[in-house]
N, C-alpha and C positions, 0 to 999 in steps of 0.2 A: 547363686541362682535363686535361693530362697529370699534373700534380701531384695533382689531385683524384682521378683514376682510381686512382692508386697509393698515396696517403698518407692519404686520408680515407675515412670510412665511406660506403658507397653508400646512396642513398635506398631502393632496392628490395632485398628479400630474394629473390634470383633463384630459389632453390629453392622457396620458397613460391609465388612468382608462377607458376613453371612447373607445379607441382602443381595449382594452381587452374585454370590454362589447360587442362591435359589433362582435368581433371574436368569442366569445362564442355563441352569439345568431344566428350568421350567418352560423353555421355548418349545413351541409346537407349531404344526402346520407344515405344508410342503416346502416352504422356503427355509425351514430350520435345518441346521447342520445335523448329521447323524449323531446318535447318542455317544458313540465313541469319541468323536471330535469334541463334543460338549464336555465330556469328562476331562479331556486334556486341558481345554480352555479354562474350565472352572478351577482346576488346580493351578494352572499357570498364572491366572489373573491375580491370585492371592500373593504370589511372590514377584509379580511383575516380570515373569519370564516371557520372552517373545515367541517361544515355540515349544513344541513337545511331541513325544511319541508315546503311543499306548501299545504295550506288549500284552498279549493274552495267551493263556495255555492252550495247547492243542491236545489231541487224543493221546499222544505219547508222553505227556507230562512236560514238554518243552514249551518255552514261551516264544511266540513269533509275532512279527509286526501286525497289529490289528488296525491301526489308524495313525495318520499324521495330522498335525496342526501347525501350519506355517513353517514346516521344516522339510522341504522337498529334497534337500541336498544330502541328508543323512544316509549313509551307506549302511543298511542294516542287513545282515545275512539272513538266510532262510530260518536258521535256528538262532534267535536273538539271545536267549538265555537257556542254558541247559538245565537238566533236572537238579544238579547240585546247587545251582544258584536259586532255583525255586524253593528247594528245601531250606536253604539258608535264610531266605526272606520270610518264609512261613514261620520258622522256629524263632527267629530273633525279632520279627516285626521291626526291622531296622531300616531306617532311611539312610541311604548311602550318600555321603558327601563326596561327589566325584572330583571336585576341585582338590580336596585334600588327598584323594587317591592318586590324582595326577602328580601331586607333589611327593608321592611315596609314603604318605601317612595312612596307616590302617588302624581301625579301632577294634574290629572283631574278626579279622581275617578275611575280609571281603575280597581282597585282591586275588586270593586263590581260587575263587569260584566265579568271579565276573569275567566275561570274555574279553578278548583283545580289542575288539572294535569299540566297546564301551569305555575301556580304560584309556584309549588313545583319541577318542572323538573330542576335538578341542572345544566344541560348544556344549558338551554334556556337563551339567551342573549338579543335578541331584537325581537319584533313583528312588521313587516313592512306591512302596508296595501297597496294593489294594487288597486288604484282608477282610473276608466275610466269615465270621465265626472261626477265625484262625485258619481259614482256607484261602489260599492265594487265588484270586480271580483275575488278577492283572497287575501290571506295574507301569508307572508313568515315568519317562525320562524327561526332565525339564531342561530347557536350554538356559545358558548363562544369561542373566539380565544385563541391561545396558550398564547399570552401575554395579560393578563387581563387589561383592561383599561375602564374608564368611557366614555360613549357616550357624545359627545358635539355637539355644533351647526353645526359644519362642517359635522359631521356624519349625523345628522338629515336632513340637506339641501340636501346632495348628495343622501341619501337613498330615500328621498321623490321624487326627480326628477326621479331617476332611477326606482322607484316603479311605477310612472305614465307611463313611457315608456314601462315597462314590462306589465302593465295592458292593454295598447293598443295592444301589441302582442297577449295576451290571448284573448282579445275581438275579434280581427280580426280572430284568429284561430277558436274561437267558431262560429263566423258567417260563415266561410268557411265550417266548419263541418255541420252546420245546412243546408246550401245550398246543400252540397253533399248528405246529408241524404234525403233531400226533393227530389233530383233528383233520388236517388235509390228507394225511395218509388214510385215515378211516374213511373219508369221503371217496378217495381214490380207490380203495379196496372195494367199497360198496359198488362203485361204478363198474369196476372190473368184474365183480361178481354178477352184476346184471348183464354185462356184455357176454360173459361166458355162458350164462343161462340162455340168453337169446340165441347165441351161436350154436349151442348144443341142441336147442329145439329145432333150429333151421337144419342142422346136419341130420337130425333124425327124420325130419320131413323129407329132405332130399333123398335120403336112403330109402324111405318108404316109397317115394315116387318112383325111384329107379326100379324097385322090385315090382311095383304095380305095372309100370311100363313094360317090363320084361314079360309080364304075364298077359297083358291085355292089348298091347299095341298091334295093329294090323299090318303096318308097313315095316318090313324088315329093315330097310335103309334108315328110315327115320328113327326106328327103335334103336338101331346100333349107334347112330350119332348121339341120340339123346342119352343113352346109357353112358357113353364115353364122357360126355360133358358133365353129367350129374355125378358120376363116380369121381372124376377129377375134382369137382367142387367139394364133394364130401371129404376127400383126402386132404385138400388144402385147409378146410375148416378144422379137421381133427388135428392137423399139424399146428394150427394156430392155438387150439386149446392146449396142446402140450406145452407150447412156449409160454402162454399166459400163466399156466400153472407154476412156472418156474420164476415168475416175477417176485422181487423182494430180496434178492441176494442169496437164494438157496441154490445149492449144487446137488446133483444126484449122486455122483460117484467120483471119487478121486482115484485116478489111475495114471499109468505111464502114457504120455501122449507125445507123438512125434511132432514137435513144433514146426519143423520145416515142411512136412507133408501137409499139415493143417493150413499153414500160411499159403503154401502154393495153391491149394484148392480154393481158398477164399480169393486170392489174387486172380486166379483164372476166371472166376465168375465176374469180377469187376472189369477185367481187361477189355472185353469187347466194346464197352461203352465208355470207359474211363482209363486214363493213363495211371495205372498203379504198377509200380516197378519193384521187384524184389532184388535189392542191391547186394545183399550178403546173406549167405545161408550156411552157417556152421552147423554141423550135426549137433542136435540138441533135443533130448527127450526130457520133458518136464513132468512134474507131478501136478495134474490138473483134471478138471472135468471137461471132456472134449466139447460138448455142446455149449457149455458156458463160455469157454475160451473162444469158440467160434463166434458166439454172440457178441462178446466184448470186442473182438477184433473187427467185426463188421461195423459195429457202432463207431469205433475210432476212425476207421477208414472213411466211412460216410461223412463223419463230421469234418475230417480233413478235406474231403472233396468239396463240401459245402462252404468251407472257409477259403477255398482257393479260387482264383480266376479260372474261367474255362480253358481247357487244354493245358492246364498246369499239372505236372505229374505229382503223385504222392509216392514217397519212397518207404519201403519196408525193409528191415534188417533183422535177421535172427542170429544171435550170438549167445555165447555162454560167458559168465563172469563169476569166477570162483565156484560157489555152490549153487548159483542161480542161473537160470536161463533168462534171456532178455529178448523181448520183441519190441522193436522201435517203429513207430509210425510218425513219419516226418513230412511236413508240408511247408510250403513257402507262401502261405496265404496271408490273411490280414493280421493274425496273431492276437494276443490278448494282453491286457494290462496286468501288472502284478496284483492290483486290488481285485480285479475280476477273478483271477485264478484263486486268490486266497478266500474271497468271501462269497462268490456267486457260482463258480464253475461246478462245484460238487454239491450245491445246495438244491435239494429237491423242489420241484415246482417253480423253479426260476428258469425261464427259457427266453432266448433272444429270437426264436423262430415263431412266426405268427401261427397261433393254434397249437404250439408245442406244449407237451406236458412238463418238460423240464426234468424228466426222470432218467434220461439215458445215461448221462455222465455219472450221476449218483449210483445208478444200478451197476454200471460197468465197474466202478471202484468197489462196490460191495461184493460183486461176484469175484473179483480178484482177491479181495480180503478173505472171502470164504474159502478160496483155494490156497490159503496161507501165503499169499503173495502181496505185492504192493504195486500200485499204479502211480507213476510219477509224471509230472508235466513241467516242461520248460517252454516259455513263450516270450516273444518280444513283439510289440506292436509294429506292424509293417514288415516284419521279417518272417514270421511263421511260428510254428509250434512243433514240439517233439513230445509225444506221449510214449512212455516206456512201461511195458508190462514186465514185472520181475516175478518169476515163479521158481520154487525150489526144483533143482534137477532131480529127476526120478531116482538116480543112483543115490544121491544124498538123502532123499526122503526114505528110501528103503533101508539105508544104513542107520538112520536115526530111529526108525521103527524097530530095527533089530536090537539096538542098544536099550530102548525102552522096554521091549519084551524081556530082554535079559535081566534088566534091573527089577522088573516085577516078579520074575521067577525067583530071583535071589531073595527078594523081600518076603 
């Protein structure tokens, strides 16, 4: 390798490669591809790969599909790379030659940590980690080029350097998005504070008007009607204030909640005007906040109704699964694409509804997480969607707290 580096002509024209790289990454404007696709293309152009996939880490430390470039047929599971593969790539900064791995050749034990789909995908050629200060911010799977060749030291050196540069782009982009999102949240919170202040003043004025009318009105019938109307308005405004104060994923109290009874009450309120059907009701008591779970369920049902044609039913099922209770909301509406579910569904301030805040799905997920649960979604375009609320069973939560209390006393 030393002799080749110093005495023989290199495969790559590094000046041309770098100019092409900067041109691809520097594209701007509404017609430019998203940054994630440009990252794949910039890396693929260097090795003349015809396609690629970008895998990015999620909140659980797993890598999932973030973008495709000219590779629509690749079957990538929900968890593309597990935590073990992520740790392996971070520690070794190792570019995996997938062609050699297909032939049974391993260099650093990569076969034990890479998933089955990557080891059997016939077009997969190389797995390039994108490291930013030794932290994995993504990985690119390159497709096999038209002229098949074995990767050598020059490929590894160039791909490693370009991968680090691309990682810095992705890390900077993520930081900018986090700052922008924080700014939007700050603006949203200010607006909510103003709204709450105005509603509180209005509620006080209405209450004062009701008291004055009770004291000074001359007509008993008018006074009675006015008092009923004003008091109902004040009650509704105070209820709205209580709900607004819980925005942001906070829950008041975790307790044992009868999931079937709660779902039946919500379904009964929707039933007079919408076809909402409870198809399964296994006895199920979950550890949750009653009002927060009610709010999440109402949001999911309303979204299911909005996505469905008129007079199309929405189905609810309450079951238990191991140590968890499960509430499913199923519709046969328009459905969502995998890209929308992955990158837009739970992103705050992104809404497909005119005038919508885009905060509902995000808040629903955060409320479920605050109740130590998980909100899952399965969807197919044209077929419908299934949202699943998973929460710890009350008995399991009580047993866990008993063990924790016992361990603390022993300590």
